[in-house]
C-alpha positions as CSV (number, residue, x, y, z in Angstrom):
1,M,0.0,0.0,-0.2
2,N,1.2,3.6,-0.8
3,K,1.7,5.1,2.6
4,H,3.0,8.4,1.0
5,L,-0.2,9.4,-0.7
6,D,0.5,13.1,0.3
7,Y,4.0,13.1,-1.5
8,L,4.4,15.5,-4.3
9,L,6.2,12.8,-6.1
10,N,2.7,10.9,-6.7
11,K,1.8,14.0,-9.2
12,I,5.3,13.5,-11.3
13,H,4.6,11.2,-13.8
14,S,7.3,12.5,-16.5
15,P,10.0,15.3,-16.2
16,K,7.5,17.5,-18.0
17,D,5.7,17.7,-14.7
18,L,8.6,19.1,-13.1
19,K,8.8,22.3,-15.2
20,N,6.2,24.5,-13.6
21,L,7.1,23.7,-9.8
22,A,8.2,26.5,-7.8
23,H,11.7,26.3,-6.3
24,N,10.3,25.4,-2.9
25,D,8.5,22.4,-4.2
26,L,11.7,21.1,-5.8
27,K,13.3,21.3,-2.5
28,K,10.4,19.2,-1.1
29,L,10.5,16.8,-3.8
30,A,14.2,16.2,-3.1
31,K,13.5,15.4,0.3
32,E,10.8,12.9,-0.4
33,I,13.1,11.2,-3.0
34,R,15.6,11.0,-0.2
35,N,13.1,9.5,2.3
36,L,12.1,7.1,-0.3
37,I,15.5,5.9,-1.1
38,I,16.4,5.2,2.5
39,E,13.1,3.6,3.2
40,K,13.4,1.1,0.3
41,D,17.1,0.3,0.7
42,A,16.5,-0.4,4.5
43,A,13.8,-3.0,3.2
44,E,15.3,-4.6,0.1
45,G,19.0,-3.5,0.1
46,G,20.6,-1.6,-2.7
47,H,22.8,1.4,-3.7
48,L,22.3,4.2,-1.0
49,G,25.2,6.7,-1.0
50,P,25.4,7.3,-4.6
51,D,21.8,7.9,-5.0
52,L,21.3,10.2,-1.9
53,G,24.1,12.3,-3.3
54,I,22.8,12.9,-7.0
55,V,19.2,14.0,-6.0
56,E,19.5,17.7,-6.7
57,A,21.3,17.3,-10.1
58,T,19.1,14.8,-11.2
59,I,15.9,17.1,-10.4
60,A,17.6,20.1,-11.9
61,Y,18.9,18.1,-15.2
62,H,15.2,17.2,-15.8
63,Y,13.8,20.6,-15.0
64,V,16.0,22.1,-17.7
65,F,16.5,19.6,-20.4
66,N,13.5,17.9,-22.4
67,A,14.2,14.2,-21.9
68,P,13.6,11.8,-23.7
69,E,14.5,14.0,-26.6
70,D,17.4,15.3,-24.9
71,K,19.6,12.2,-23.5
72,I,21.4,11.4,-20.6
73,I,23.9,8.3,-20.2
74,W,24.5,7.4,-16.6
75,D,27.7,6.2,-15.7
76,V,27.5,2.7,-13.9
77,S,24.0,3.7,-13.4
78,H,24.0,2.8,-9.7
79,Q,22.7,6.2,-9.2
80,T,19.7,6.3,-11.1
81,Y,17.1,5.9,-8.4
82,P,16.0,9.6,-8.4
83,H,16.1,9.5,-12.2
84,K,13.9,6.6,-12.3
85,M,11.4,8.2,-9.8
86,L,11.1,11.3,-12.0
87,T,10.6,9.3,-15.4
88,G,7.2,7.5,-14.5
89,R,8.7,4.7,-12.1
90,S,8.1,6.2,-8.7
91,L,5.8,3.6,-7.6
92,A,8.6,1.2,-7.2
93,W,9.9,3.4,-4.3
94,L,6.2,5.0,-3.1
95,D,4.6,1.4,-2.5
96,P,6.4,-1.6,-1.1
97,K,4.3,-4.0,-3.2
98,H,5.9,-2.6,-6.1
99,Y,9.5,-2.6,-4.9
100,K,10.5,-5.2,-7.4
101,D,8.9,-3.6,-10.5
102,V,12.3,-1.8,-11.7
103,T,15.8,-2.9,-12.0
104,P,18.7,-1.2,-10.1
105,Y,20.5,0.0,-13.2
106,S,19.4,1.9,-16.2
107,N,17.4,-0.3,-18.7
108,P,15.9,0.5,-21.9
109,E,13.6,-2.2,-21.8
110,E,12.0,-0.6,-18.8
111,S,11.8,2.8,-20.1
112,P,12.2,5.4,-22.8
113,Y,14.4,7.5,-20.7
114,D,17.2,4.9,-20.3
115,Y,19.5,4.2,-23.3
116,Y,21.7,1.3,-22.0
117,A,21.8,-1.5,-19.8
118,V,24.7,0.0,-17.8
119,G,26.1,-1.7,-14.7
120,H,29.9,-1.3,-15.0
121,T,32.0,1.6,-14.8
122,S,33.7,4.6,-17.0
123,T,31.4,3.8,-20.2
124,S,29.3,7.0,-20.2
125,V,31.5,9.4,-22.0
126,A,32.7,6.9,-24.7
127,L,28.8,6.0,-25.4
128,A,27.9,9.8,-25.5
129,T,30.9,10.5,-28.0
130,G,29.3,8.1,-30.3
131,M,25.8,9.2,-29.8
132,A,26.9,12.9,-30.4
133,R,28.5,11.9,-33.6
134,A,25.6,10.0,-35.0
135,R,23.4,12.8,-34.1
136,D,25.5,15.4,-36.0
137,M,25.6,13.1,-39.0
138,Q,22.0,13.0,-39.3
139,G,21.4,16.8,-38.7
140,G,20.1,16.3,-35.1
141,H,20.2,19.0,-32.4
142,E,19.1,17.1,-29.2
143,N,21.3,17.6,-26.2
144,I,23.5,14.5,-25.2
145,A,24.7,14.3,-21.7
146,A,27.2,11.7,-20.0
147,L,27.1,11.6,-16.1
148,I,30.3,10.2,-14.8
149,G,31.7,10.0,-11.4
150,D,31.6,8.2,-8.0
151,G,34.9,6.9,-9.0
152,S,34.6,6.2,-12.8
153,L,37.1,8.4,-13.6
154,T,39.6,6.0,-12.5
155,G,38.7,3.6,-15.3
156,G,40.8,3.8,-18.4
157,L,37.8,3.9,-20.7
158,A,36.8,7.2,-19.2
159,F,40.0,8.7,-20.4
160,E,39.5,7.3,-23.8
161,G,36.1,8.9,-23.9
162,F,37.4,12.3,-22.7
163,N,40.2,12.1,-25.4
164,N,37.9,11.4,-28.3
165,A,35.1,14.1,-27.0
166,A,37.8,16.7,-27.5
167,D,37.5,15.8,-31.2
168,E,33.7,16.4,-31.5
169,K,32.5,19.7,-33.0
170,H,29.1,20.3,-31.7
171,Q,27.3,19.9,-28.3
172,L,28.3,17.2,-25.8
173,L,27.9,17.7,-22.3
174,M,29.9,15.8,-19.7
175,I,28.8,16.0,-16.1
176,V,31.6,15.0,-13.6
177,N,30.0,14.2,-10.3
178,D,32.7,14.5,-7.9
179,N,31.8,13.3,-4.5
180,Q,35.7,12.6,-3.6
181,M,34.7,8.8,-3.4
182,S,34.6,5.6,-5.5
183,I,33.0,2.6,-3.6
184,D,36.0,2.9,-1.1
185,D,38.3,5.9,-1.3
186,N,39.3,7.3,-4.6
187,V,42.9,6.5,-5.4
188,G,45.5,7.8,-7.7
189,G,46.3,11.1,-9.5
190,V,42.7,11.6,-10.3
191,V,42.3,12.5,-6.6
192,T,45.0,15.2,-6.8
193,A,43.6,16.5,-10.0
194,L,40.1,16.9,-8.7
195,K,41.0,18.3,-5.5
196,K,43.0,21.2,-7.1
197,L,40.0,22.0,-9.2
198,R,37.9,21.9,-6.0
199,D,40.3,24.0,-4.0
200,S,40.3,26.6,-6.6
201,N,36.7,26.8,-7.4
202,G,37.7,25.5,-10.8
203,K,40.3,28.1,-11.3
204,T,43.5,26.0,-11.1
205,E,45.9,26.1,-14.2
206,D,46.2,22.4,-13.6
207,N,43.0,21.3,-15.3
208,P,43.1,18.2,-17.0
209,F,40.2,18.8,-19.1
210,T,41.0,22.1,-20.4
211,A,44.5,20.7,-21.1
212,M,42.7,18.3,-23.6
213,G,40.9,21.2,-25.1
214,L,37.6,21.0,-23.4
215,D,35.7,23.6,-22.2
216,Y,35.1,23.5,-18.4
217,K,32.6,24.9,-15.8
218,Y,32.7,24.1,-12.1
219,V,29.9,24.1,-9.7
220,A,31.1,24.2,-5.9
221,D,27.6,22.9,-4.7
222,G,26.2,20.4,-6.7
223,N,23.4,19.6,-4.1
224,S,21.9,23.1,-4.3
225,I,18.8,22.9,-6.8
226,K,19.3,26.5,-7.5
227,A,22.8,26.3,-8.5
228,M,22.4,23.2,-10.8
229,I,19.5,24.6,-12.6
230,E,21.6,27.9,-13.2
231,A,24.5,25.7,-14.4
232,F,22.4,23.4,-16.6
233,E,20.5,26.4,-18.2
234,S,24.0,27.9,-18.8
235,V,25.4,25.0,-20.8
236,K,22.1,23.8,-22.3
237,D,22.4,23.9,-26.3
238,I,26.1,25.0,-26.4
239,D,27.5,24.1,-29.6
240,H,30.7,22.3,-28.5
241,P,32.0,19.8,-26.0
242,L,32.1,20.9,-22.3
243,V,32.9,19.4,-18.9
244,L,30.4,20.4,-15.9
245,H,32.3,19.6,-12.7
246,I,29.8,19.3,-9.7
247,N,31.1,18.9,-6.2
248,T,28.4,16.7,-4.3
249,L,28.3,14.9,-1.1
250,K,27.8,11.1,-1.3
251,G,25.2,10.0,1.1
252,K,23.6,13.4,1.8
253,G,20.5,13.3,3.9
254,Y,21.5,10.2,6.0
255,Q,24.3,10.8,8.4
256,P,25.6,7.2,8.7
257,A,26.0,7.0,5.0
258,I,27.9,10.5,5.2
259,D,30.3,9.2,8.1
260,H,30.8,5.8,6.6
261,K,30.7,6.1,2.8
262,E,32.2,2.7,2.0
263,A,29.8,0.6,4.1
264,H,26.8,2.4,2.7
265,H,27.7,2.6,-1.1
266,W,25.5,-0.6,-1.3
267,V,23.9,-2.1,1.6
268,L,22.0,-5.1,2.9
269,P,18.6,-4.4,4.2
270,F,19.1,-2.8,7.5
271,D,17.3,-1.4,10.6
272,L,16.2,2.3,10.3
273,K,16.7,3.1,13.7
274,T,20.0,1.6,14.5
275,D,21.6,1.4,11.0
276,K,22.3,-2.3,11.6
277,T,21.9,-4.8,9.0
278,T,19.0,-7.2,9.5
279,V,21.0,-9.9,7.4
280,S,22.9,-12.3,9.6
281,A,26.7,-12.2,9.3
282,P,28.3,-15.0,7.4
283,K,29.3,-17.8,9.5
284,T,33.2,-18.4,9.9
285,P,35.0,-20.0,8.5
286,N,33.9,-18.9,5.3
287,V,35.8,-18.5,1.9
288,S,36.9,-15.1,2.8
289,S,38.3,-15.6,6.3
290,V,40.1,-18.9,5.0
291,T,41.6,-16.8,2.2
292,L,42.7,-13.8,4.4
293,D,44.0,-16.0,7.1
294,I,46.5,-17.7,4.5
295,L,47.6,-14.1,3.3
296,K,48.2,-12.8,6.7
297,K,50.3,-15.9,7.6
298,H,52.5,-15.4,4.6
299,I,52.8,-11.7,5.0
300,E,53.6,-11.9,8.6
301,N,56.2,-14.3,7.7
302,K,57.8,-11.5,5.7
303,E,57.1,-13.0,2.2
304,N,56.5,-10.6,-0.6
305,I,52.8,-11.2,-0.9
306,L,50.6,-8.0,-2.7
307,A,47.0,-8.2,-2.5
308,I,45.4,-6.2,-5.4
309,N,42.1,-5.2,-6.0
310,A,39.9,-2.9,-8.2
311,A,38.1,-0.5,-5.8
312,I,35.8,-3.2,-3.9
313,P,37.8,-4.4,-1.1
314,G,34.7,-4.9,1.0
315,V,33.7,-7.7,-1.3
316,F,36.8,-9.7,-0.3
317,G,36.8,-8.6,3.2
318,L,40.2,-6.9,2.5
319,D,39.9,-3.9,4.6
320,E,41.9,-5.7,7.3
321,I,44.9,-6.1,5.0
322,K,44.6,-2.5,3.6
323,K,44.4,-1.3,7.5
324,N,47.1,-3.5,9.1
325,Y,49.4,-4.5,6.2
326,P,49.3,-1.3,3.8
327,N,52.6,-2.1,2.0
328,N,51.0,-5.5,1.0
329,Y,47.8,-3.9,-0.4
330,K,47.2,-1.9,-3.7
331,D,43.7,-0.6,-4.7
332,V,44.0,0.4,-8.4
333,G,40.6,2.1,-8.6
334,I,37.7,1.0,-10.8
335,A,40.1,-0.3,-13.3
336,E,40.3,-3.9,-13.8
337,Q,42.6,-3.7,-16.9
338,E,45.0,-1.9,-14.8
339,S,44.7,-4.5,-11.8
340,V,45.6,-7.5,-14.0
341,A,48.5,-5.6,-15.8
342,F,49.7,-4.4,-12.4
343,A,49.8,-7.9,-11.3
344,A,51.6,-9.0,-14.1
345,G,54.3,-6.1,-13.6
346,A,54.6,-7.1,-9.8
347,V,55.1,-10.7,-10.3
348,K,57.8,-10.0,-13.0
349,E,59.8,-8.3,-10.3
350,G,59.6,-11.0,-7.9
351,V,56.4,-10.2,-5.8
352,V,53.7,-12.7,-5.3
353,P,50.4,-10.9,-6.4
354,V,47.3,-12.1,-5.2
355,L,44.7,-10.3,-7.5
356,F,41.1,-10.3,-6.2
357,E,38.4,-10.0,-9.0
358,N,34.7,-10.3,-9.1
359,S,33.4,-12.5,-12.0
360,T,31.2,-9.9,-13.6
361,F,33.8,-7.2,-13.6
362,L,36.8,-9.4,-14.9
363,Q,35.6,-9.4,-18.6
364,R,36.8,-5.9,-18.7
365,A,40.2,-7.2,-18.3
366,Y,40.1,-10.2,-20.5
367,D,42.9,-8.7,-22.6
368,Q,45.2,-8.4,-19.9
369,L,44.4,-12.2,-18.8
370,S,45.5,-13.2,-22.1
371,H,48.0,-11.0,-23.5
372,D,50.0,-9.8,-20.7
373,V,49.4,-13.0,-18.1
374,A,49.0,-16.2,-20.2
375,A,51.0,-15.3,-23.2
376,N,53.9,-14.5,-20.9
377,N,52.9,-17.4,-18.5
378,L,53.3,-15.3,-15.5
379,P,52.6,-16.9,-12.2
380,V,49.8,-14.3,-11.1
381,V,47.5,-15.5,-8.6
382,M,43.7,-14.9,-8.8
383,I,40.7,-15.1,-6.7
384,V,37.5,-14.9,-8.5
385,A,34.4,-14.0,-6.4
386,G,30.7,-14.1,-7.6
387,G,31.4,-16.8,-10.2
388,G,27.8,-18.2,-10.3
389,I,24.2,-18.3,-11.2
390,S,22.6,-15.2,-9.6
391,S,19.7,-13.3,-9.5
392,Q,21.4,-10.1,-10.1
393,S,20.7,-7.6,-13.1
394,K,22.0,-8.4,-16.3
395,T,24.9,-6.1,-16.0
396,H,26.1,-8.1,-13.1
397,L,25.9,-11.9,-13.9
398,G,28.9,-14.1,-13.0
399,I,28.4,-17.0,-15.2
400,F,31.0,-16.3,-17.9
401,D,34.3,-16.7,-15.8
402,N,34.7,-20.3,-16.7
403,T,34.7,-19.7,-20.3
404,M,36.9,-16.6,-20.0
405,I,39.6,-18.1,-17.9
406,S,39.7,-21.9,-18.5
407,N,39.9,-21.4,-22.5
408,L,43.2,-19.4,-22.3
409,P,46.5,-21.2,-22.5
410,N,48.7,-21.6,-19.2
411,W,45.9,-20.5,-16.7
412,Q,44.9,-23.2,-14.3
413,Y,41.3,-22.3,-12.9
414,L,40.7,-24.4,-9.8
415,A,37.4,-24.8,-8.2
416,P,37.4,-26.0,-4.7
417,T,34.5,-27.8,-3.1
418,T,35.2,-27.2,0.5
419,L,36.9,-24.5,2.7
420,N,39.8,-26.8,3.5
421,E,40.2,-27.5,-0.4
422,L,40.3,-23.7,-1.1
423,A,43.0,-23.5,1.5
424,S,45.1,-26.2,-0.2
425,M,44.6,-24.6,-3.5
426,L,45.8,-21.1,-2.7
427,E,48.8,-22.5,-0.6
428,W,49.8,-24.3,-3.7
429,A,49.2,-21.4,-6.0
430,I,51.1,-19.1,-3.7
431,K,54.1,-21.3,-3.8
432,Q,54.3,-22.5,-7.4
433,R,55.9,-20.2,-9.9
434,K,55.2,-21.9,-13.0
435,Q,51.9,-20.6,-14.3
436,P,49.0,-18.4,-13.8
437,V,46.5,-19.9,-11.2
438,A,43.0,-18.6,-10.6
439,I,40.7,-19.9,-7.9
440,K,37.0,-19.8,-8.1
441,W,35.6,-18.6,-4.6
442,P,32.3,-21.0,-4.0
443,V,29.3,-18.5,-4.1
444,N,27.1,-21.3,-2.2
445,P,28.1,-22.0,1.1
446,V,30.4,-25.2,1.2
447,P,31.4,-27.4,4.3
448,E,34.7,-27.0,5.9
449,G,35.8,-30.5,4.9
450,S,38.9,-32.4,5.9
451,K,42.2,-31.2,5.8
452,V,43.8,-31.2,2.3
453,S,47.4,-30.7,1.0
454,E,47.9,-31.3,-2.7
455,D,49.9,-30.6,-5.7
456,Y,47.7,-29.3,-8.6
457,S,50.3,-29.2,-11.1
458,E,48.5,-32.3,-12.6
459,I,45.0,-32.9,-11.8
460,H,43.7,-36.1,-10.3
461,Y,40.0,-36.2,-9.8
462,N,38.6,-37.5,-6.5
463,V,36.1,-40.3,-7.5
464,E,33.6,-41.7,-5.0
465,G,32.9,-45.2,-7.1
466,G,29.8,-46.4,-8.6
467,S,28.6,-47.6,-11.9
468,K,26.2,-46.6,-14.7
469,V,26.1,-43.0,-14.2
470,A,29.1,-40.7,-13.3
471,I,28.4,-37.4,-11.7
472,I,30.8,-34.4,-12.3
473,G,30.3,-31.6,-9.9
474,L,32.5,-28.7,-10.2
475,G,33.2,-26.3,-7.2
476,D,30.2,-25.6,-5.2
477,F,27.9,-27.6,-7.6
478,Y,29.6,-30.7,-6.2
479,Q,27.1,-30.5,-3.5
480,L,24.2,-30.5,-6.0
481,G,26.1,-33.7,-7.5
482,Q,25.5,-35.2,-3.7
483,K,21.8,-34.6,-3.9
484,V,21.5,-36.0,-7.4
485,R,23.4,-38.9,-6.4
486,A,21.1,-39.7,-3.4
487,G,18.0,-39.2,-5.8
488,L,19.6,-41.7,-8.1
489,N,20.3,-44.1,-5.2
490,E,16.5,-44.0,-4.6
491,E,16.0,-45.1,-8.1
492,G,18.3,-48.2,-7.6
493,I,21.3,-46.4,-9.4
494,D,24.4,-46.4,-7.6
495,A,26.0,-43.5,-9.4
496,S,29.8,-42.3,-9.2
497,L,30.2,-38.7,-7.8
498,I,33.6,-36.9,-9.1
499,N,35.4,-33.7,-7.8
500,P,37.2,-32.5,-10.8
501,K,39.0,-29.6,-8.9
502,S,39.7,-27.9,-12.0
503,A,37.6,-25.9,-14.5
504,S,40.5,-25.7,-17.2
505,E,42.3,-29.1,-17.0
506,L,41.0,-32.6,-17.5
507,D,42.0,-35.9,-15.8
508,T,41.9,-37.8,-19.0
509,A,43.0,-41.1,-17.2
510,T,40.1,-41.1,-15.1
511,L,37.8,-39.9,-17.8
512,E,39.0,-43.0,-19.8
513,D,38.5,-45.3,-16.9
514,L,35.1,-44.2,-16.5
515,K,34.0,-46.0,-19.7
516,K,34.6,-49.3,-18.1
517,K,31.4,-49.3,-15.8
518,H,29.2,-46.2,-16.9
519,E,26.8,-45.3,-19.7
520,L,26.4,-41.7,-19.0
521,V,28.3,-38.8,-17.7
522,I,26.5,-35.8,-16.3
523,T,28.4,-32.3,-15.7
524,L,27.2,-29.8,-13.2
525,E,28.7,-26.4,-13.2
526,D,27.7,-23.1,-11.6
527,N,28.4,-21.0,-14.7
528,A,27.4,-20.8,-18.3
529,I,27.3,-24.0,-20.1
530,D,28.8,-22.6,-23.6
531,G,32.3,-22.8,-23.9
532,G,32.4,-24.1,-20.2
533,Y,33.8,-27.0,-18.3
534,G,30.9,-29.4,-19.2
535,Q,31.8,-29.0,-23.1
536,K,35.3,-30.0,-22.4
537,I,34.0,-33.2,-21.0
538,A,31.5,-33.8,-23.8
539,S,34.4,-33.1,-26.6
540,F,36.7,-35.8,-24.7
541,Y,33.9,-38.4,-25.1
542,G,32.7,-37.4,-28.5
543,P,34.4,-40.2,-30.5
544,S,33.1,-42.8,-27.8
545,K,29.9,-44.3,-26.9
546,M,29.8,-42.6,-23.6
547,M,26.5,-40.3,-23.2
548,V,27.1,-36.8,-21.8
549,K,24.7,-34.5,-20.6
550,N,25.8,-31.0,-19.5
551,Y,24.2,-28.9,-16.7
552,G,24.6,-25.1,-16.0
553,A,23.2,-21.6,-17.2
554,K,21.9,-21.1,-20.6
555,R,23.6,-18.5,-23.1
556,E,21.4,-15.7,-21.8
557,Y,21.3,-12.7,-19.8
558,T,18.9,-13.0,-17.0
559,D,17.7,-9.9,-15.2
560,N,16.6,-9.7,-11.6
561,E,15.1,-13.2,-11.8
562,S,15.1,-15.3,-8.8
563,K,17.9,-17.8,-8.6
564,S,15.1,-20.7,-8.1
565,S,13.5,-19.7,-11.2
566,I,16.9,-19.9,-13.2
567,Y,17.3,-23.3,-11.6
568,R,14.0,-24.5,-12.6
569,R,14.2,-23.3,-16.1
570,N,17.8,-24.9,-16.5
571,H,16.6,-28.3,-15.0
572,L,19.1,-27.5,-12.0
573,E,16.7,-29.0,-9.4
574,P,17.9,-32.4,-8.1
575,K,14.7,-34.1,-9.0
576,Q,14.7,-32.8,-12.7
577,I,18.4,-33.9,-13.0
578,V,17.3,-37.3,-11.5
579,A,14.2,-37.4,-13.9
580,D,16.3,-36.4,-16.9
581,V,18.9,-39.0,-16.3
582,M,16.1,-41.9,-15.9
583,N,14.6,-40.8,-19.2
584,I,18.0,-41.1,-20.9
585,L,18.8,-44.4,-19.6
586,K,15.4,-45.6,-20.6
């Protein structure tokens, strides 16, 4: 039920409804939008700090410009909640029954006011340059804007975009939302450049934007509706590229989000009275605690271990390393390409880099994984988080890492089934100096398991023997294999269950041996099937009589679909797999 019937926002169905509002009404609207963001995020979780900081600029943009004829591209688009509320989607914040009606990122399937499905960083200016050139070729005159910020300037594509924007001849507005933050603290030379601009009210001669030939304008208070309206009115329809640099406060309107910006960039559901999450903390040991314990042990042993990540230390629990071992920690900013190349450079000089990457962001560094690491066969160690089927936006799917990493030469991609197996794999990866090694963090809870100490230079499968059907469960889908095996046992089939340990290497001797007692091999992987582990198994058995059935995710972009629904559609429920096996055997 909409408990905010008295909100002015109920009367805003499109940006046109803003244009006749008085200044006081616009300020009231900003307060309403903030209240709704905080309420919904407390109930559902989501991006908090970025959206609270961009409210006034969003209202002012839509007050001045004429969307959707005028177009704005949101970088990362994790700060589009106010934009969505002003473009016909406010019910998804006004009424809890409709909280799930919209996706958390810009989405052209959802609204004509969104132009791209965007969830990764630093792309907006590059996209806008292409749109501006196409507009000019066709004689158009609409305003095209890119809003970049909240750390996005640390990504290399941002600089490529600005570089090419300087070549454009006509209107192109680049709004730099400078809130002095990324997800964690902003890092690198960009911090210095932006600080000089803020401290001089935009007057310093050390201006990277004007140095590239771009026009530039500064707004000291980007959280003032009046100042932002005046700024947008002054740059609207200007017939050349211009950078509008706005100084904003991340988390504005909610003090905990101001005081603890990293923790409130994205939040789990929380109690509005205490600001404490209502979601239970993960039990320990877990993948993060096991990994960090090993890193700390090696660091305290005076070994040259360097933990590297691209602006998301909280995802991996790296804040402790950052705080207590700063010489063994590097945050490169939101720049996955740089993180992998940085690791390649570090390992060449004798350091052991342990690179922390999120599966969905790793695709941005694919060239470095191949060209800089694999082609040079450098013993980089990489932890991959989030590599599995999830209910996230289609911009944040982690189902392609098997395909990316395991098909490159030299990379060994290990997939542990227990926490102790994870520990064993990481210890080996750190000690060996022959090849790059990636380890796939389980996304589903896995047991602690028994102690393991193994050399993974050659992969030898663990086989729990049976006959007729062999189940190969990769990584955390080994547990799915256990359930399938139990189901088949109820049908009178004593299936074999295999832990393959690696997504990239096959134990051909074991696979050959399975032919003696088995008719069917099924593979289970928490990733896309196409180009994945299971197809390697199917290719191995191609010339033989062995039947193979692969299970995993289809080659598709799911978008905010529940994991249970995705599992059901892909026949990943144990009962479905058992039924499939029985039908195949018949």
